[in-house]
C-alpha positions in Angstrom: -11.2 27.1 -38.7 -11.6 30.2 -36.3 -8.9 32.0 -34.9 -8.2 30.9 -31.5 -9.5 33.5 -29.3 -13.0 33.7 -31.5 -13.3 29.8 -31.3 -12.3 29.7 -27.6 -15.0 32.4 -26.8 -17.9 30.8 -29.1 -17.0 27.3 -27.4 -17.3 28.5 -23.4 -20.4 30.4 -24.6 -22.0 27.5 -26.3 -21.4 25.0 -23.4 -22.7 27.4 -20.7 -26.0 28.3 -22.5 -26.6 24.7 -23.3 -26.0 23.6 -19.9 -28.4 26.0 -18.6 -31.3 25.0 -20.8 -33.7 23.8 -17.8 -34.8 20.4 -19.2 -36.3 19.4 -16.1 -38.2 22.9 -15.5 -39.7 22.7 -18.9 -40.9 19.2 -19.5 -42.2 19.8 -15.5 -44.0 23.0 -16.7 -45.2 21.6 -19.6 -46.7 18.2 -18.6 -48.1 19.2 -15.1 -48.0 22.7 -15.2 -45.4 22.5 -11.7 -42.0 24.1 -10.9 -40.2 21.0 -10.6 -37.8 22.8 -7.9 -40.7 23.0 -5.7 -41.5 19.6 -5.6 -39.8 16.0 -4.5 -36.3 16.6 -3.7 -36.7 20.0 -5.2 -33.7 19.4 -8.0 -34.3 20.4 -11.4 -32.8 16.7 -12.7 -34.2 13.5 -14.6 -34.5 11.6 -11.3 -37.0 14.3 -9.6 -39.0 14.1 -13.1 -39.1 10.5 -12.9 -40.9 10.5 -9.6 -43.1 13.5 -9.9 -43.8 14.0 -13.8 -43.4 10.2 -15.0 -40.9 7.5 -15.9 -40.8 8.2 -19.7 -40.4 12.0 -19.4 -37.9 11.5 -16.5 -36.1 9.4 -19.4 -36.6 12.1 -22.1 -35.3 14.6 -19.0 -31.8 12.2 -18.6 -31.0 12.0 -22.3 -31.5 15.7 -23.0 -29.4 16.8 -20.2 -26.6 13.9 -21.4 -26.9 15.5 -24.8 -25.8 18.9 -23.3 -22.5 17.7 -21.8 -21.7 15.6 -24.8 -22.5 18.7 -27.9 -20.7 21.2 -25.5 -17.5 18.9 -25.8 -18.4 18.5 -29.5 -18.7 22.1 -29.9 -15.6 22.7 -28.6 -13.8 19.8 -30.7 -15.2 21.8 -33.8 -14.1 25.1 -33.0 -10.1 24.5 -32.1 -7.8 22.1 -33.9 -5.7 21.3 -30.9 -9.1 20.7 -28.6 -8.2 19.1 -25.7 -7.6 22.2 -22.9 -11.0 23.6 -24.7 -12.9 20.3 -24.5 -12.4 19.8 -20.8 -12.8 23.6 -19.9 -16.2 23.3 -21.7 -17.1 20.3 -19.9 -16.6 22.5 -16.4 -18.5 25.4 -18.0 -21.5 23.1 -19.3 -22.2 21.5 -15.7 -21.9 24.6 -14.1 -24.6 26.3 -16.5 -26.9 23.8 -15.7 -26.5 24.1 -12.0 -26.4 27.9 -12.6 -28.7 28.7 -15.6 -29.3 32.3 -16.0 -32.8 31.5 -16.8 -33.7 30.5 -13.4 -31.8 33.3 -11.4 -28.9 30.8 -10.9 -31.4 28.2 -9.4 -30.2 24.5 -11.1 -29.7 20.8 -10.9 -26.8 19.4 -9.5 -25.2 18.5 -12.6 -24.7 15.1 -12.6 -26.3 14.0 -16.3 -24.3 17.0 -18.3 -21.5 15.7 -16.4 -22.1 11.9 -17.2 -22.3 13.3 -21.0 -18.8 14.6 -21.1 -17.2 11.9 -19.3 -19.1 9.3 -21.8 -18.1 11.8 -25.1 -14.6 11.5 -23.7 -14.5 7.7 -22.3 -17.6 5.9 -24.0 -15.9 2.5 -22.8 -16.7 3.8 -19.1 -20.4 3.5 -19.7 -19.8 -0.2 -20.2 -18.6 -0.6 -16.6 -21.0 2.6 -15.0 -23.8 1.3 -16.1 -24.2 -2.5 -15.1 -22.7 -1.3 -11.6 -25.7 1.3 -11.2 -28.4 -1.2 -12.5 -26.8 -3.9 -9.9 -27.0 -1.4 -7.2 -30.4 -0.2 -7.7 -31.7 -3.7 -7.8 -30.2 -4.3 -4.4 -30.6 -0.7 -2.7 -33.6 0.5 -4.5 -31.8 3.9 -4.3 -31.3 4.7 -8.2 -29.3 8.4 -6.8 -26.9 6.6 -4.6 -26.2 3.9 -7.3 -25.5 6.1 -10.0 -23.1 8.1 -7.6 -21.1 5.0 -6.9 -21.4 4.6 -10.6 -19.4 7.8 -11.4 -16.9 6.9 -9.1 -15.9 3.9 -11.9 -14.7 6.8 -14.2 -11.4 8.1 -12.8 -10.4 4.2 -12.7 -11.6 3.7 -16.5 -9.7 6.8 -17.6 -6.5 5.2 -15.8 -6.6 1.4 -16.3 -8.0 1.5 -19.5 -7.3 4.9 -21.3 -4.0 5.6 -19.6 -4.9 8.9 -20.1 -3.8 11.1 -16.9 -6.0 14.4 -18.3 -9.1 12.4 -17.9 -8.0 11.0 -14.8 -7.5 14.4 -13.3 -10.8 15.8 -15.1 -13.2 13.4 -13.6 -12.1 13.3 -10.3 -12.5 16.8 -10.2 -15.5 16.9 -11.9 -17.2 14.5 -9.8 -17.0 17.1 -6.6 -19.4 19.6 -8.4 -22.3 17.2 -8.2 -21.4 15.7 -4.9 -21.0 19.1 -2.8 -24.0 20.4 -4.2 -25.9 16.9 -3.0 -24.7 17.7 0.6 -27.5 19.5 1.7 -29.8 16.9 0.0 -27.8 14.0 1.7 -28.8 15.6 5.4 -32.2 16.0 4.5 -32.7 12.6 3.5 -30.9 11.2 6.6 -33.1 13.3 8.8 -36.3 12.2 7.3 -35.1 8.4 6.9 -34.4 8.3 10.7 -31.1 5.9 9.8 -28.6 5.5 7.4 -29.6 1.7 6.9 -33.2 2.8 6.2 -31.7 5.8 4.0 -29.4 3.6 1.9 -31.7 0.0 1.7 -34.8 1.4 0.4 -38.1 -0.7 0.6 -38.9 -0.1 -3.1 -38.0 2.5 -5.6 -40.3 4.9 -4.9 -39.5 4.9 -1.0 -38.3 8.2 -0.8 -37.3 10.7 1.6 
């Protein structure tokens, strides 16, 4: 086992650089020669790849970004024998790495998928609640981003009611603020383009995008 200062250093550096791997940017460049940050919602995330590159490529980016979050926690757990604090901090760092990647002049995505990856690592049963809710809301609203955002809100309740872990409750509650705050400008833009909150939330089909 590594000594504690070295373990912490390795885990946090690994978390940042894992998070900063620009999966959506790479797929956009390789598949269509586009900068994913310049098209659609201009977000470097799986949903923008889904709309502007293709469904399967969006899934690929989603799984890659989920994996970044889970891998950062796994590395922290391997590096330190009593790892919870380091794991939680590594979860923060991997999300920040995704949002502010050094390779792209610190202009990245909102951090949603890596965050989900960390939450699933800590609370795998949370997915059993969040995913069905996401699927149901997507069918009703045809608005995947809103649906997965609401699905994310179930994780603090899962941490409290199922896992009974105050650290997980606090971690998931605070971490959700990162993508939500980063998404505020995009929400304002969509509201302006849609003309009304009703049209924004209840869309005609899943490709009805603003």
